[in-house]
C-alpha positions in Angstrom: -57.1 -44.6 40.2 -54.3 -43.8 37.9 -51.1 -45.8 37.1 -47.9 -44.4 38.5 -45.5 -43.1 35.9 -42.4 -45.3 35.3 -39.1 -43.9 34.0 -38.7 -44.7 30.3 -36.0 -47.0 29.1 -33.0 -45.3 27.4 -33.3 -45.4 23.7 -31.2 -48.1 22.0 -29.2 -46.7 19.0 -29.0 -49.1 16.1 -25.7 -48.4 14.4 -25.4 -49.2 10.8 -22.0 -49.9 9.3 -20.7 -47.4 6.7 -17.3 -48.0 5.1 -14.7 -45.4 5.9 -12.4 -46.4 3.1 -13.3 -43.4 1.0 -13.0 -41.0 3.9 -9.6 -42.7 4.8 -8.3 -42.1 1.3 -9.3 -38.4 1.4 -7.7 -38.0 4.9 -4.5 -39.7 3.7 -4.4 -37.4 0.7 -4.7 -34.3 3.0 -2.0 -35.7 5.4 0.3 -36.5 2.4 -0.1 -32.9 1.3 0.7 -31.8 4.8 3.9 -33.8 4.7 4.8 -32.2 1.4 4.3 -28.7 2.8 6.4 -29.6 5.8 9.2 -30.7 3.5 9.0 -27.2 1.9 9.0 -25.6 5.3 12.2 -27.4 6.3 13.8 -26.3 3.0 12.7 -22.7 3.6 13.9 -22.7 7.2 17.3 -24.1 6.0 17.6 -21.2 3.6 16.6 -18.9 6.4 19.3 -20.3 8.6 21.9 -19.9 5.9 20.8 -16.3 5.4 21.2 -15.6 9.1 24.7 -17.0 8.9 25.5 -14.7 6.1 24.1 -11.8 8.1 26.1 -12.9 11.1 29.3 -12.9 9.0 28.5 -9.6 7.3 28.5 -11.3 3.9 26.3 -8.7 2.1 27.6 -5.9 -0.1 25.0 -3.4 1.1 22.2 -3.0 3.6 19.7 -2.9 0.8 20.8 -6.3 -0.4 20.6 -7.7 3.1 17.1 -6.3 3.6 15.9 -7.6 0.3 17.1 -11.1 1.0 15.6 -11.0 4.5 12.2 -9.8 3.2 12.2 -12.5 0.5 12.9 -15.2 3.1 10.2 -13.9 5.4 7.7 -13.9 2.6 8.4 -17.5 1.8 8.2 -18.7 5.4 5.1 -16.7 6.3 3.3 -17.5 3.0 3.8 -21.2 3.6 2.8 -20.8 7.2 -0.6 -19.4 6.2 -1.2 -22.3 3.8 -0.1 -24.8 6.5 -2.5 -23.4 9.1 -5.4 -23.6 6.7 -4.5 -27.2 5.8 -4.1 -28.1 9.5 -7.7 -27.1 10.2 -9.0 -29.0 7.1 -7.1 -32.1 8.3 -8.5 -31.7 11.8 -12.1 -31.5 10.5 -11.5 -34.6 8.3 -9.9 -36.4 11.2 -12.8 -35.7 13.6 -15.3 -36.9 11.0 -13.2 -40.0 10.6 -13.1 -40.7 14.3 -16.8 -40.2 14.7 -17.6 -42.7 11.9 -15.0 -45.2 13.0 -16.5 -45.3 16.5 -20.0 -45.8 15.0 -18.6 -48.6 12.8 -17.0 -50.3 15.8 -20.4 -50.4 17.4 -22.2 -51.5 14.2 -19.8 -54.4 14.0 -21.0 -55.7 17.3 -18.7 -54.2 19.9 -20.3 -53.3 23.2 -19.1 -51.5 26.3 -17.2 -48.8 24.6 -16.2 -46.0 27.0 -16.6 -43.2 24.4 -19.7 -42.6 22.3 -19.1 -41.3 18.7 -19.7 -37.8 19.9 -17.6 -38.0 22.9 -14.7 -39.6 20.9 -14.7 -36.3 19.0 -15.4 -34.1 22.0 -12.3 -35.3 23.9 -10.2 -33.3 21.5 -11.7 -30.1 22.9 -11.9 -30.7 26.6 -9.0 -29.1 28.5 -6.7 -31.6 30.3 -8.8 -34.5 29.2 -7.5 -33.8 25.6 -4.0 -34.8 26.8 -5.0 -38.4 27.2 -8.6 -39.2 26.1 -8.2 -38.9 22.3 -5.4 -41.5 22.6 -7.7 -43.8 24.6 -10.6 -43.3 22.3 -8.5 -44.3 19.2 -7.1 -47.3 21.0 -10.6 -48.3 21.9 -11.8 -48.0 18.3 -8.9 -50.2 17.2 -9.5 -52.8 19.8 -13.3 -52.8 19.3 -12.9 -53.2 15.6 -11.1 -56.6 16.0 -12.5 -60.1 15.9 -12.0 -60.8 19.6 -15.2 -61.0 21.7 -13.2 -59.8 24.7 -11.9 -56.8 22.8 -10.8 -54.8 25.9 -7.9 -57.2 26.4 -6.8 -57.3 22.8 -3.3 -55.8 21.9 -3.0 -52.0 21.4 -2.0 -50.5 18.1 1.4 -49.0 18.5 0.8 -46.4 15.7 -1.8 -44.7 17.9 0.7 -44.2 20.7 3.4 -42.9 18.3 0.9 -40.6 16.7 -0.4 -39.1 19.9 3.0 -38.8 21.6 4.7 -37.2 18.6 1.7 -34.9 18.1 1.7 -33.6 21.7 5.5 -33.1 21.5 5.1 -31.2 18.3 2.3 -29.0 19.7 4.3 -28.2 22.9 7.4 -27.4 20.9 5.5 -25.1 18.5 4.1 -23.1 21.5 7.6 -22.7 23.0 9.2 -21.7 19.7 6.6 -19.1 18.9 7.2 -17.5 22.3 11.0 -17.6 21.6 10.5 -16.1 18.1 8.6 -13.1 19.7 11.5 -12.3 21.9 14.4 -12.4 19.4 17.1 -9.7 20.1 20.0 -11.0 18.1 21.0 -13.0 15.0 22.1 -15.9 17.3 18.6 -16.1 18.8 17.1 -16.0 15.4 19.2 -18.9 14.3 18.2 -20.9 17.4 14.5 -20.2 16.6 15.0 -21.3 13.0 16.6 -24.6 14.1 13.7 -25.0 16.6 11.1 -24.6 13.9 12.9 -27.2 11.8 13.0 -29.7 14.7 9.3 -29.1 15.4 8.3 -29.5 11.8 10.3 -32.8 11.6 8.5 -34.2 14.6 5.1 -33.1 13.2 6.0 -34.9 10.0 6.7 -38.1 11.9 3.3 -37.6 13.7 1.6 -37.4 10.3 3.3 -40.6 9.2 2.0 -42.4 12.3 -1.4 -40.9 11.6 -1.3 -42.4 8.1 -0.5 -45.8 9.5 -3.2 -45.6 12.2 -6.1 -44.7 10.0 -5.1 -47.2 7.3 -4.8 -50.0 9.8 -8.1 -49.2 11.6 -10.1 -48.8 8.3 -8.7 -52.0 6.9 -9.5 -53.9 10.1 -13.1 -52.7 10.1 -13.5 -53.5 6.4 -12.1 -57.0 7.0 -14.4 -57.7 9.9 -17.4 -56.4 8.0 -16.7 -58.6 5.0 -16.6 -61.8 7.1 -20.1 -63.0 7.9 -21.0 -63.7 11.5 -21.9 -67.4 11.5 -22.4 -67.7 15.3 
């Protein structure tokens, strides 16, 4: 007579705390560089707008002079755009690594009942429709679970998370709309509108970067503080 097989118990993952202060400093450096590039982008777009105004007024001595000025402006804007896109993906990778480790740390510090696993907290960014809400929830969960409250699910939210996510979504939607607008420009007036649109989008993206800096700094500091206080209970 043989014993009936019983389903095995799910493996329990023992999470070990690993400080994210170094990763946070690196991420903040990258974001700071992104803010700097955005500043240059706004300057270049302002110069582009002024150039378009000159073209609109016929303020060039010759067609060759106008073409040369337009080509120089396009080279500045497009060259910076390439660097900014590369930096965006570098920031995204660093951010996802940070989210993964921050989620692991929240668990290592004793929090239980988290809705998102470390992998899922990262995966939410890539799941259509869910990525409109769930990354925000995952970051709020990390913030709450990193606190001292045993009932962490009822602890206050971090406002910087909401500002970051709201501004970032707004920036992304604006960027898509403006790119479509830029592909269908038929006049100087429309080119000027697109230029102003890019400046507005870049400004909102910069504010999102600032909120991101506040968010990662606060969460990293909260985890480090909780880890440094011994559990005497």
